[in-house]
C-alpha positions in Angstrom: 103.1 46.4 69.9 101.5 48.2 66.9 101.5 52.1 67.0 98.3 53.8 68.3 95.9 54.7 65.2 95.1 58.3 65.2 91.5 59.4 66.6 89.3 62.0 65.1 86.0 63.2 66.3 83.9 64.0 63.2 80.7 66.2 63.2 77.8 65.9 61.4 79.1 68.1 58.5 81.7 65.6 57.8 79.5 62.5 57.8 76.6 64.4 55.8 79.3 64.5 52.9 79.4 60.7 52.8 75.8 60.8 51.5 75.4 64.0 49.6 78.1 65.7 47.7 75.7 68.2 46.0 77.2 71.7 46.6 79.7 70.2 49.0 83.4 70.8 49.3 86.1 68.5 50.4 83.8 65.4 49.7 86.9 63.2 48.8 88.7 64.3 52.2 85.5 63.1 54.0 85.5 59.8 52.2 89.1 59.4 52.8 88.6 59.7 56.5 85.7 57.0 56.3 87.9 54.7 54.2 90.9 55.1 56.6 88.3 54.1 59.5 87.1 51.1 57.6 90.7 50.2 56.8 91.7 50.5 60.4 94.4 53.2 59.8 92.5 55.7 61.9 89.6 55.8 64.3 86.4 57.8 63.9 84.2 58.9 67.0 81.4 61.3 67.4 78.8 62.2 70.3 75.8 59.8 70.1 73.4 62.3 68.4 75.6 62.5 65.3 73.4 60.3 63.2 70.3 62.3 64.0 71.9 65.4 62.7 73.1 63.8 59.7 69.6 62.2 58.8 67.9 65.5 59.7 70.1 67.5 57.2 69.6 64.7 54.5 65.8 64.8 55.1 65.8 68.4 53.6 67.8 67.6 50.7 66.8 66.5 47.2 68.0 62.9 47.5 64.6 61.6 47.6 62.7 59.1 50.1 64.1 55.8 49.0 67.7 57.0 49.2 67.2 58.5 52.5 65.7 55.2 53.8 69.0 53.4 53.2 71.0 56.0 55.2 70.3 54.8 58.7 71.8 51.3 57.9 74.7 52.7 55.9 75.5 55.0 59.0 75.4 52.3 61.3 77.7 50.3 59.0 80.3 52.9 59.0 80.7 51.8 62.8 81.9 55.4 64.0 82.1 55.1 67.6 79.4 56.9 69.2 80.0 58.3 72.5 77.0 58.7 75.0 76.1 61.9 76.3 77.2 62.2 80.2 77.3 64.9 82.8 80.9 65.9 82.2 80.4 65.9 78.3 77.3 68.1 78.5 79.1 70.3 81.0 82.1 70.8 78.7 79.8 71.3 75.7 77.9 74.0 77.7 81.2 75.9 78.5 82.3 76.0 74.8 78.7 77.0 73.7 78.7 80.0 76.0 82.4 80.8 75.0 82.0 80.6 71.2 78.3 81.4 70.8 77.6 77.7 69.7 74.4 75.6 70.0 74.9 72.9 72.6 74.2 70.4 69.9 77.4 71.7 67.8 79.4 72.4 71.0 79.3 68.4 71.7 81.6 67.9 69.0 84.5 70.0 70.0 83.5 69.0 73.8 84.4 65.6 72.9 87.6 66.2 71.0 88.6 68.0 74.1 87.8 65.0 76.4 89.6 62.7 74.2 92.6 64.9 73.5 92.3 64.4 69.8 91.5 66.6 66.5 88.0 67.6 65.6 87.1 67.4 61.8 84.4 69.7 60.7 83.0 71.8 57.9 81.3 74.1 60.1 83.4 77.6 60.4 81.8 78.5 63.8 82.8 75.2 65.3 86.3 75.6 63.7 86.9 78.8 66.0 87.1 76.6 69.1 90.7 76.7 70.4 90.7 74.3 73.0 91.4 71.3 70.6 93.0 71.1 67.2 90.6 71.6 64.4 90.9 70.5 60.9 88.4 72.6 58.6 86.8 71.0 55.6 85.3 73.9 54.1 
């Protein structure tokens, strides 16, 4: 039996770095996570709304429309396991949002890490304050 691969919840700020390195730090670490996922040495997961947040952030960058139009296919091709939003995840996100003054959208990421008992990887300092799960800050 092979050993279990490490599981990480990534947030939109990490996936954003895969597509835009302008004024971004720790891009190489974000890309290493993606490569590890593709190689099968680790697993990446995120709440189902993550791709919409990445696309929204990129929409307001200076990357241009043609580049932006390629991103949905590339995001899908990354095959990050997207977890549907259910009542338990939403309830956990609400509790974290209230405790740490996060938006519900942001709180979904640490909520998923709590549910899956794994690390959260983020570049968001506000999200990194959550203590209910281990957090790896890329900032």
